[in-house]
C-alpha positions as a Markdown table, in Angstrom:
| # | Residue | x | y | z |
|---|---|---|---|---|
| 1 | Met | 8.0 | -0.3 | -19.2 |
| 2 | Lys | 5.0 | 2.1 | -19.3 |
| 3 | Asn | 4.4 | 1.3 | -15.7 |
| 4 | Ala | 1.2 | 1.2 | -13.7 |
| 5 | Ile | 1.7 | 2.1 | -10.0 |
| 6 | Val | -0.9 | 0.8 | -7.6 |
| 7 | Met | -2.5 | 3.4 | -5.2 |
| 8 | Ser | -5.6 | 2.5 | -3.2 |
| 9 | Leu | -6.0 | -1.0 | -4.6 |
| 10 | Leu | -4.1 | -0.9 | -7.9 |
| 11 | Thr | -5.1 | 2.6 | -9.1 |
| 12 | Val | -3.1 | 3.0 | -12.3 |
| 13 | Val | -0.8 | 6.0 | -13.2 |
| 14 | Leu | -0.2 | 5.8 | -17.1 |
| 15 | Phe | 2.3 | 7.9 | -19.0 |
| 16 | Phe | 1.7 | 8.0 | -22.8 |
| 17 | Gly | -0.6 | 9.6 | -25.3 |
| 18 | Cys | -4.4 | 9.4 | -25.9 |
| 19 | Thr | -6.3 | 6.4 | -26.9 |
| 20 | Lys | -8.6 | 5.9 | -29.7 |
| 21 | Asp | -12.2 | 4.6 | -29.7 |
| 22 | Pro | -12.5 | 1.8 | -27.2 |
| 23 | Ile | -12.5 | -1.8 | -28.5 |
| 24 | Ala | -13.8 | -4.9 | -26.7 |
| 25 | Pro | -12.3 | -8.4 | -26.9 |
| 26 | Ala | -14.0 | -10.4 | -29.6 |
| 27 | Glu | -16.9 | -12.7 | -28.3 |
| 28 | Leu | -14.5 | -15.6 | -28.0 |
| 29 | Ser | -13.5 | -17.3 | -24.8 |
| 30 | Ser | -12.0 | -20.6 | -23.6 |
| 31 | Asn | -13.9 | -20.1 | -20.2 |
| 32 | Pro | -15.8 | -23.5 | -20.0 |
| 33 | Leu | -18.5 | -21.9 | -17.6 |
| 34 | Leu | -18.8 | -25.1 | -15.8 |
| 35 | Ser | -18.1 | -24.3 | -12.2 |
| 36 | Gln | -19.5 | -21.4 | -10.2 |
| 37 | Leu | -16.1 | -19.8 | -10.2 |
| 38 | Asp | -15.9 | -20.1 | -13.9 |
| 39 | Lys | -19.2 | -18.2 | -14.1 |
| 40 | Asp | -18.2 | -15.6 | -11.5 |
| 41 | Ile | -14.8 | -14.9 | -13.3 |
| 42 | Asp | -16.6 | -14.6 | -16.7 |
| 43 | Ala | -19.3 | -12.3 | -15.1 |
| 44 | Leu | -16.4 | -10.0 | -13.9 |
| 45 | Val | -14.7 | -9.9 | -17.3 |
| 46 | Gln | -18.1 | -9.2 | -19.0 |
| 47 | Lys | -18.9 | -6.4 | -16.5 |
| 48 | His | -15.8 | -4.5 | -17.6 |
| 49 | Arg | -15.5 | -5.9 | -21.0 |
| 50 | Asn | -16.3 | -2.8 | -23.3 |
| 51 | Ala | -14.0 | -0.6 | -21.3 |
| 52 | Leu | -10.9 | -2.9 | -21.2 |
| 53 | Asn | -10.0 | -1.8 | -24.7 |
| 54 | Thr | -8.1 | -4.9 | -25.9 |
| 55 | Val | -8.1 | -7.3 | -28.8 |
| 56 | Gly | -7.4 | -10.2 | -26.5 |
| 57 | Met | -6.6 | -11.0 | -22.8 |
| 58 | Thr | -6.0 | -13.9 | -20.3 |
| 59 | Val | -7.0 | -14.1 | -16.7 |
| 60 | Gly | -5.1 | -16.6 | -14.6 |
| 61 | Phe | -4.9 | -17.5 | -10.9 |
| 62 | Trp | -3.0 | -19.8 | -8.6 |
| 63 | Lys | -4.2 | -20.6 | -5.1 |
| 64 | Asp | -3.3 | -23.6 | -2.7 |
| 65 | Gly | -1.5 | -25.4 | -5.5 |
| 66 | Glu | -4.4 | -25.1 | -8.0 |
| 67 | Ser | -4.6 | -22.9 | -11.0 |
| 68 | Ala | -6.8 | -21.9 | -13.9 |
| 69 | Ile | -6.3 | -19.7 | -17.0 |
| 70 | Tyr | -9.2 | -18.2 | -19.1 |
| 71 | Gly | -8.7 | -16.7 | -22.5 |
| 72 | Tyr | -10.8 | -14.0 | -24.1 |
| 73 | Gly | -10.7 | -12.3 | -27.6 |
| 74 | Glu | -8.0 | -13.0 | -30.1 |
| 75 | Thr | -4.1 | -13.3 | -30.2 |
| 76 | Lys | -4.1 | -11.4 | -33.4 |
| 77 | Lys | -7.0 | -9.3 | -34.5 |
| 78 | Gly | -9.3 | -11.3 | -36.8 |
| 79 | Asn | -7.6 | -14.6 | -36.4 |
| 80 | Gln | -10.4 | -16.2 | -34.2 |
| 81 | Gln | -7.6 | -17.8 | -31.9 |
| 82 | Val | -8.2 | -17.3 | -28.3 |
| 83 | Pro | -5.1 | -16.5 | -26.1 |
| 84 | Asp | -4.2 | -19.5 | -23.8 |
| 85 | Ala | -1.9 | -20.4 | -21.1 |
| 86 | His | 1.0 | -20.6 | -23.4 |
| 87 | Thr | 0.5 | -17.5 | -25.4 |
| 88 | Phe | 3.5 | -15.2 | -25.2 |
| 89 | Phe | 2.9 | -11.6 | -24.2 |
| 90 | Glu | 5.5 | -8.8 | -23.6 |
| 91 | Ile | 5.5 | -8.4 | -19.8 |
| 92 | Gly | 7.2 | -5.0 | -19.8 |
| 93 | Ser | 8.1 | -3.7 | -16.3 |
| 94 | Ile | 7.4 | -7.0 | -14.5 |
| 95 | Thr | 10.9 | -7.6 | -16.0 |
| 96 | Lys | 12.2 | -5.4 | -13.2 |
| 97 | Thr | 11.2 | -7.9 | -10.5 |
| 98 | Phe | 13.5 | -10.4 | -12.2 |
| 99 | Thr | 16.3 | -7.8 | -12.7 |
| 100 | Ala | 16.2 | -7.0 | -9.0 |
| 101 | Thr | 16.4 | -10.6 | -7.8 |
| 102 | Ala | 19.1 | -11.5 | -10.2 |
| 103 | Met | 21.0 | -8.5 | -9.0 |
| 104 | Val | 20.6 | -9.4 | -5.3 |
| 105 | Gln | 21.9 | -12.9 | -6.0 |
| 106 | Trp | 24.9 | -11.5 | -8.1 |
| 107 | Leu | 25.8 | -9.2 | -5.1 |
| 108 | Asn | 25.5 | -12.1 | -2.6 |
| 109 | Glu | 27.9 | -14.2 | -4.9 |
| 110 | Lys | 30.4 | -11.2 | -5.0 |
| 111 | Gly | 30.3 | -10.6 | -1.3 |
| 112 | Leu | 28.8 | -7.1 | -1.9 |
| 113 | Ser | 26.0 | -5.3 | 0.1 |
| 114 | Leu | 23.0 | -3.6 | -1.2 |
| 115 | Glu | 24.5 | -0.6 | 0.4 |
| 116 | Ser | 27.6 | -0.9 | -1.9 |
| 117 | Pro | 27.9 | 2.1 | -4.3 |
| 118 | Ile | 27.4 | 1.3 | -8.1 |
| 119 | Gln | 30.1 | 3.6 | -9.1 |
| 120 | Pro | 32.9 | 0.9 | -9.3 |
| 121 | Phe | 30.9 | -1.0 | -12.0 |
| 122 | Leu | 30.5 | 2.0 | -14.2 |
| 123 | Pro | 33.1 | 3.3 | -16.9 |
| 124 | Asn | 35.8 | 5.5 | -15.5 |
| 125 | Ser | 34.5 | 8.4 | -17.8 |
| 126 | Ile | 31.2 | 8.6 | -15.7 |
| 127 | Pro | 31.5 | 11.2 | -12.9 |
| 128 | Thr | 30.4 | 10.0 | -9.4 |
| 129 | Leu | 26.7 | 9.5 | -9.4 |
| 130 | Ser | 25.9 | 11.6 | -6.1 |
| 131 | Lys | 23.8 | 14.3 | -4.9 |
| 132 | Asp | 24.4 | 16.3 | -1.7 |
| 133 | Gly | 27.4 | 14.0 | -0.9 |
| 134 | Val | 25.4 | 10.8 | -1.1 |
| 135 | Met | 26.4 | 8.3 | -3.8 |
| 136 | Val | 23.9 | 5.9 | -5.5 |
| 137 | Asn | 24.0 | 2.5 | -4.1 |
| 138 | Phe | 22.4 | -0.8 | -5.4 |
| 139 | Lys | 19.4 | -0.7 | -3.1 |
| 140 | Gln | 18.5 | 2.8 | -4.2 |
| 141 | Met | 19.1 | 1.7 | -7.8 |
| 142 | Leu | 16.5 | -1.3 | -7.3 |
| 143 | Asn | 13.9 | 0.6 | -5.3 |
| 144 | His | 13.4 | 3.7 | -7.4 |
| 145 | Ser | 15.2 | 6.2 | -5.1 |
| 146 | Ser | 18.4 | 6.7 | -6.8 |
| 147 | Gly | 17.5 | 10.0 | -8.3 |
| 148 | Leu | 17.8 | 8.7 | -11.9 |
| 149 | Ala | 15.2 | 9.9 | -14.2 |
| 150 | Tyr | 12.1 | 7.9 | -15.5 |
| 151 | Phe | 13.8 | 7.6 | -18.9 |
| 152 | Pro | 17.2 | 9.0 | -20.0 |
| 153 | Ser | 16.9 | 12.4 | -21.6 |
| 154 | Asn | 18.5 | 11.3 | -24.7 |
| 155 | Leu | 15.8 | 8.6 | -25.3 |
| 156 | Asn | 12.8 | 10.3 | -27.0 |
| 157 | Leu | 9.9 | 7.9 | -27.3 |
| 158 | Leu | 7.3 | 10.7 | -27.9 |
| 159 | Leu | 8.8 | 11.7 | -31.2 |
| 160 | Asn | 10.1 | 8.4 | -32.5 |
| 161 | Asp | 8.8 | 5.0 | -33.0 |
| 162 | Asp | 9.0 | 3.2 | -29.6 |
| 163 | Ala | 10.3 | -0.2 | -30.9 |
| 164 | Lys | 13.0 | 1.1 | -33.2 |
| 165 | Glu | 14.1 | 3.9 | -30.7 |
| 166 | Leu | 14.5 | 1.5 | -27.9 |
| 167 | Ala | 16.3 | -1.1 | -30.0 |
| 168 | Arg | 19.0 | 1.7 | -30.9 |
| 169 | Tyr | 19.5 | 2.7 | -27.3 |
| 170 | Ser | 23.1 | 1.5 | -26.8 |
| 171 | Glu | 25.3 | 1.2 | -23.8 |
| 172 | Ala | 27.2 | 4.2 | -25.4 |
| 173 | Lys | 24.1 | 6.3 | -25.3 |
| 174 | Leu | 23.2 | 5.3 | -21.7 |
| 175 | Phe | 26.8 | 6.1 | -20.5 |
| 176 | Asp | 26.7 | 9.3 | -22.4 |
| 177 | Tyr | 23.5 | 10.3 | -20.6 |
| 178 | Leu | 25.1 | 9.3 | -17.3 |
| 179 | Glu | 28.2 | 11.4 | -18.0 |
| 180 | Lys | 26.2 | 14.5 | -18.8 |
| 181 | Gly | 23.1 | 14.1 | -16.6 |
| 182 | Lys | 22.4 | 15.0 | -13.0 |
| 183 | Leu | 20.4 | 13.0 | -10.3 |
| 184 | Asn | 17.0 | 14.5 | -9.7 |
| 185 | Ala | 17.0 | 14.0 | -6.0 |
| 186 | Thr | 19.4 | 13.0 | -3.1 |
| 187 | Pro | 19.6 | 9.2 | -3.3 |
| 188 | Gly | 17.4 | 7.3 | -0.8 |
| 189 | Thr | 15.0 | 10.4 | -0.2 |
| 190 | Thr | 12.6 | 10.4 | -3.0 |
| 191 | Tyr | 10.5 | 7.9 | -4.9 |
| 192 | Glu | 10.9 | 8.4 | -8.6 |
| 193 | Tyr | 10.0 | 5.4 | -10.8 |
| 194 | Ser | 13.0 | 4.8 | -13.0 |
| 195 | Asn | 13.4 | 2.8 | -16.1 |
| 196 | Thr | 16.8 | 4.1 | -16.3 |
| 197 | Ala | 17.9 | 2.6 | -13.0 |
| 198 | Leu | 16.6 | -0.8 | -13.6 |
| 199 | Gly | 17.9 | -0.7 | -17.2 |
| 200 | Leu | 21.3 | 0.3 | -15.8 |
| 201 | Ala | 21.0 | -2.6 | -13.3 |
| 202 | Gly | 20.5 | -5.1 | -16.3 |
| 203 | Thr | 23.4 | -3.5 | -18.1 |
| 204 | Ile | 25.8 | -3.9 | -15.1 |
| 205 | Leu | 24.8 | -7.6 | -14.9 |
| 206 | Ala | 25.5 | -8.1 | -18.6 |
| 207 | Arg | 28.8 | -6.3 | -18.5 |
| 208 | Glu | 30.2 | -7.9 | -15.4 |
| 209 | Asn | 29.2 | -11.4 | -16.6 |
| 210 | Lys | 30.3 | -10.9 | -20.2 |
| 211 | Met | 26.9 | -12.0 | -21.7 |
| 212 | Thr | 23.5 | -10.5 | -22.7 |
| 213 | Tyr | 21.1 | -9.6 | -20.0 |
| 214 | Gly | 18.7 | -12.2 | -21.5 |
| 215 | Asp | 21.3 | -14.9 | -21.3 |
| 216 | Tyr | 22.3 | -14.0 | -17.9 |
| 217 | Leu | 18.7 | -14.2 | -16.7 |
| 218 | Arg | 18.0 | -17.4 | -18.4 |
| 219 | Leu | 21.0 | -19.1 | -17.0 |
| 220 | Lys | 20.7 | -17.8 | -13.4 |
| 221 | Met | 17.1 | -17.4 | -12.8 |
| 222 | Cys | 14.5 | -18.5 | -15.3 |
| 223 | Glu | 15.9 | -22.1 | -16.0 |
| 224 | Pro | 16.7 | -22.9 | -12.3 |
| 225 | Leu | 13.1 | -22.0 | -11.5 |
| 226 | Gly | 11.7 | -23.9 | -14.4 |
| 227 | Leu | 10.4 | -20.8 | -16.2 |
| 228 | Phe | 11.1 | -22.1 | -19.6 |
| 229 | Glu | 8.6 | -19.7 | -21.2 |
| 230 | Thr | 10.0 | -16.5 | -19.8 |
| 231 | Lys | 12.8 | -15.0 | -21.9 |
| 232 | Ala | 14.1 | -11.9 | -23.7 |
| 233 | Gln | 14.3 | -13.6 | -27.2 |
| 234 | Leu | 11.9 | -16.3 | -28.6 |
| 235 | Ser | 12.7 | -19.3 | -30.8 |
| 236 | Ala | 11.0 | -19.8 | -34.2 |
| 237 | Glu | 8.5 | -22.1 | -32.6 |
| 238 | Glu | 7.8 | -19.7 | -29.8 |
| 239 | Lys | 7.2 | -16.8 | -32.1 |
| 240 | Ile | 4.2 | -18.6 | -33.6 |
| 241 | Arg | 2.7 | -18.4 | -30.1 |
| 242 | Met | 3.5 | -14.7 | -29.7 |
| 243 | Ala | 0.4 | -12.5 | -29.6 |
| 244 | Asp | 0.3 | -9.5 | -31.7 |
| 245 | Gly | 0.6 | -6.1 | -29.8 |
| 246 | His | -2.1 | -3.4 | -30.4 |
| 247 | Arg | -2.5 | 0.2 | -29.7 |
| 248 | Gly | -5.7 | 2.0 | -30.4 |
| 249 | Gly | -6.9 | -1.3 | -32.0 |
| 250 | Lys | -4.0 | -1.2 | -34.7 |
| 251 | Lys | -1.1 | -3.7 | -34.6 |
| 252 | Val | 2.3 | -2.2 | -33.4 |
| 253 | Asp | 5.9 | -3.5 | -33.7 |
| 254 | Leu | 7.1 | -5.8 | -31.0 |
| 255 | Trp | 9.8 | -4.5 | -28.6 |
| 256 | Glu | 12.5 | -7.0 | -30.0 |
| 257 | Ser | 15.3 | -5.1 | -27.8 |
| 258 | Leu | 15.5 | -2.3 | -25.3 |
| 259 | Gly | 19.2 | -2.0 | -26.0 |
| 260 | Ala | 20.9 | -1.0 | -22.8 |
| 261 | Leu | 17.5 | -0.7 | -21.0 |
| 262 | Asp | 16.7 | -4.4 | -21.3 |
| 263 | Gly | 16.7 | -4.9 | -17.6 |
| 264 | Ala | 13.7 | -2.5 | -17.3 |
| 265 | Gly | 11.3 | -4.4 | -19.5 |
| 266 | Ile | 12.5 | -6.7 | -22.2 |
| 267 | Leu | 11.0 | -10.1 | -21.1 |
| 268 | Arg | 8.2 | -12.2 | -22.8 |
| 269 | Ser | 6.3 | -14.6 | -20.8 |
| 270 | Thr | 3.2 | -16.7 | -20.7 |
| 271 | Thr | 0.2 | -16.6 | -18.3 |
| 272 | Ser | 1.2 | -20.2 | -17.2 |
| 273 | Asp | 4.8 | -19.1 | -16.5 |
| 274 | Leu | 3.8 | -15.8 | -14.6 |
| 275 | Leu | 1.6 | -17.9 | -12.2 |
| 276 | Lys | 4.5 | -20.3 | -11.8 |
| 277 | Tyr | 6.8 | -17.4 | -11.0 |
| 278 | Gly | 4.3 | -16.0 | -8.6 |
| 279 | Ala | 3.8 | -19.3 | -6.7 |
| 280 | Val | 7.7 | -19.6 | -6.3 |
| 281 | Cys | 7.8 | -16.0 | -5.0 |
| 282 | Leu | 5.3 | -16.9 | -2.4 |
| 283 | Asn | 7.4 | -19.9 | -1.1 |
| 284 | Pro | 11.0 | -19.3 | -2.3 |
| 285 | Pro | 13.3 | -22.3 | -2.2 |
| 286 | Asn | 16.2 | -22.5 | 0.5 |
| 287 | Thr | 18.9 | -21.9 | -2.2 |
| 288 | Pro | 21.0 | -18.9 | -3.0 |
| 289 | Leu | 18.4 | -17.9 | -5.6 |
| 290 | Gly | 15.6 | -18.4 | -3.3 |
| 291 | Arg | 17.2 | -16.3 | -0.6 |
| 292 | Ala | 17.7 | -13.6 | -3.2 |
| 293 | Met | 13.9 | -13.8 | -4.0 |
| 294 | Ser | 13.1 | -13.5 | -0.3 |
| 295 | Thr | 15.4 | -10.3 | 0.0 |
| 296 | Ala | 13.8 | -8.7 | -3.0 |
| 297 | Gln | 10.5 | -8.9 | -1.4 |
| 298 | Val | 11.5 | -7.0 | 1.8 |
| 299 | Ser | 10.3 | -3.4 | 2.0 |
| 300 | Thr | 13.1 | -0.9 | 1.5 |
| 301 | Leu | 11.4 | 2.4 | 1.1 |
| 302 | Lys | 8.3 | 4.0 | 2.8 |
| 303 | Asn | 7.0 | 7.4 | 3.6 |
| 304 | Ala | 9.4 | 8.8 | 1.0 |
| 305 | Lys | 8.8 | 12.0 | -0.9 |
| 306 | Asn | 6.4 | 11.3 | -3.8 |
| 307 | Leu | 5.4 | 7.8 | -2.4 |
| 308 | Ile | 1.8 | 7.2 | -1.7 |
| 309 | Glu | 1.3 | 6.5 | 1.9 |
| 310 | Ser | -0.2 | 3.1 | 1.5 |
| 311 | Val | 2.5 | 1.8 | -0.8 |
| 312 | Glu | 6.0 | 0.5 | 0.2 |
| 313 | Val | 8.8 | -0.3 | -2.3 |
| 314 | Cys | 10.7 | -3.5 | -2.1 |
| 315 | Leu | 13.5 | -4.4 | -4.6 |
| 316 | Gly | 11.8 | -4.4 | -8.1 |
| 317 | Trp | 8.5 | -5.0 | -6.4 |
| 318 | His | 5.9 | -2.7 | -4.8 |
| 319 | Gln | 3.6 | -3.7 | -2.0 |
| 320 | Leu | 0.6 | -2.4 | 0.0 |
| 321 | Lys | -2.0 | -3.6 | 2.5 |
| 322 | Thr | -5.3 | -4.9 | 1.1 |
| 323 | Ala | -8.3 | -2.5 | 1.6 |
| 324 | Asp | -9.5 | -4.3 | 4.6 |
| 325 | Lys | -6.0 | -4.4 | 6.1 |
| 326 | Thr | -6.0 | -8.2 | 6.5 |
| 327 | Gly | -3.3 | -9.0 | 3.8 |
| 328 | Thr | -0.2 | -7.7 | 2.0 |
| 329 | Leu | -0.1 | -7.6 | -1.9 |
| 330 | Leu | 3.0 | -7.7 | -3.7 |
| 331 | Phe | 2.6 | -6.4 | -7.3 |
| 332 | His | 3.9 | -5.1 | -10.5 |
| 333 | Asp | 2.4 | -4.0 | -13.7 |
| 334 | Gly | 4.0 | -4.0 | -17.2 |
| 335 | Gly | 3.2 | -2.0 | -20.3 |
| 336 | Thr | 4.9 | -2.0 | -23.7 |
| 337 | Gly | 4.0 | -0.4 | -27.0 |
| 338 | Gly | 1.3 | -3.0 | -27.5 |
| 339 | Phe | 0.9 | -4.9 | -24.3 |
| 340 | Asn | -0.1 | -4.6 | -20.5 |
| 341 | Cys | 0.1 | -7.2 | -17.9 |
| 342 | Ser | -0.4 | -7.3 | -14.1 |
| 343 | Leu | 1.0 | -9.7 | -11.6 |
| 344 | Ile | -0.3 | -9.7 | -8.1 |
| 345 | Leu | 0.6 | -11.8 | -5.1 |
| 346 | Asp | -1.4 | -12.0 | -2.0 |
| 347 | Lys | 1.1 | -13.2 | 0.6 |
| 348 | Glu | -1.4 | -14.1 | 3.4 |
| 349 | Lys | -3.9 | -16.0 | 1.1 |
| 350 | Lys | -1.1 | -17.6 | -0.9 |
| 351 | Leu | -2.8 | -16.4 | -4.1 |
| 352 | Val | -1.3 | -15.2 | -7.4 |
| 353 | Leu | -3.3 | -13.3 | -10.0 |
| 354 | Ala | -2.0 | -12.7 | -13.5 |
| 355 | Val | -3.9 | -10.7 | -16.1 |
| 356 | Cys | -2.4 | -10.1 | -19.5 |
| 357 | Tyr | -3.7 | -7.9 | -22.5 |
| 358 | Asn | -2.3 | -7.7 | -26.0 |
| 359 | Ser | -3.3 | -4.1 | -26.2 |
| 360 | Tyr | -1.8 | -0.9 | -24.9 |
| 361 | Asn | -4.1 | 2.0 | -25.9 |
| 362 | Gly | -2.2 | 4.9 | -24.8 |
| 363 | Gly | -3.3 | 5.2 | -21.2 |
| 364 | Ser | -6.9 | 6.5 | -21.2 |
| 365 | Lys | -8.4 | 7.0 | -17.8 |
| 366 | Ala | -11.4 | 4.9 | -18.6 |
| 367 | Glu | -9.2 | 2.0 | -19.8 |
| 368 | Ala | -7.0 | 2.3 | -16.7 |
| 369 | Glu | -9.9 | 2.5 | -14.3 |
| 370 | Ala | -11.5 | -0.6 | -16.0 |
| 371 | Arg | -8.4 | -2.7 | -15.8 |
| 372 | Thr | -7.8 | -1.7 | -12.2 |
| 373 | Ala | -11.5 | -2.4 | -11.3 |
| 374 | Leu | -11.2 | -5.9 | -12.8 |
| 375 | Asn | -8.0 | -6.6 | -10.8 |
| 376 | His | -9.8 | -5.4 | -7.8 |
| 377 | Asp | -13.0 | -7.4 | -8.3 |
| 378 | Leu | -10.9 | -10.6 | -9.2 |
| 379 | Leu | -8.9 | -10.3 | -6.0 |
| 380 | Leu | -12.1 | -10.0 | -3.9 |
| 381 | Leu | -13.6 | -13.0 | -5.6 |
| 382 | Leu | -10.5 | -15.2 | -5.3 |
| 383 | Arg | -9.5 | -14.2 | -1.7 |
């Protein structure tokens, strides 16, 4: 949810608070240091280690059908257990890529277009969501050009406990905000990253299909793709494999529910599943779901107000050219109260990179730069 937007090559924009003193992952690792690649990846992690500000982390990649996952630090502070391929992390806004794909598939099933207005799928009490005579459509809702705010104004995360406040954010509150609020810009003209919009997309999917967002995503997307470790709610056994989240070195509550904003960032996943998801995105199957995945990866917004020139927006995803202009990166970052994850796809090199941290330390510049630099260095190494 606390999203990191890539600029030159994953330059991070962060949104919350100040960090406390930096912490480094404990001197624990599952990296076997056998191959030259093992050693090179370890050298990059060690290069940035002190500034990464995390209790634990994983680095995983998939390329040409081969994958590897390396763990560093601890799943819970002081437990001496290194995170592995099947450790669960909150993946935050990476959820948005799932929401957008699921919405595209649902629209196709309904015979609707991305250009269709969202208004018919909202309660009658909500005035037409429009500005300057332009109504919000599904494409704009999914590519952050709807004019809907970053967060609804009646959700105050700066003064309340994140986890509890989000869990209390009901459909009634979301619809009350939509009844009283106004769009910040004419739909389709301005890039404004919006948890509100993608949360609303998830709520529409849940309401129209008479089930929770998590159940809908499980049935329509995760299970068909074999992503059995990507879900909104964990079983008792899976909770044992859930890492603790940390902020400023201290344990924080997990985000068990985002209420009506689930579609913006509720999912938990493992590094193994993120790599599997990325690999399928690089080569979607010839199925209704696969075609929806392909559609979600097509650029739908560029050269818009507030959008960095090198970045284009797809549906749920962002993309940009590599620094050497030889490839296209599809990416999303995800941050919650105690976690941060990055998922990056290199479409030309058929490469997937997933980096997960069980710490979100408030968005210090040094931490952001270190995590960005590690992503950059890993991509250069693996390409």
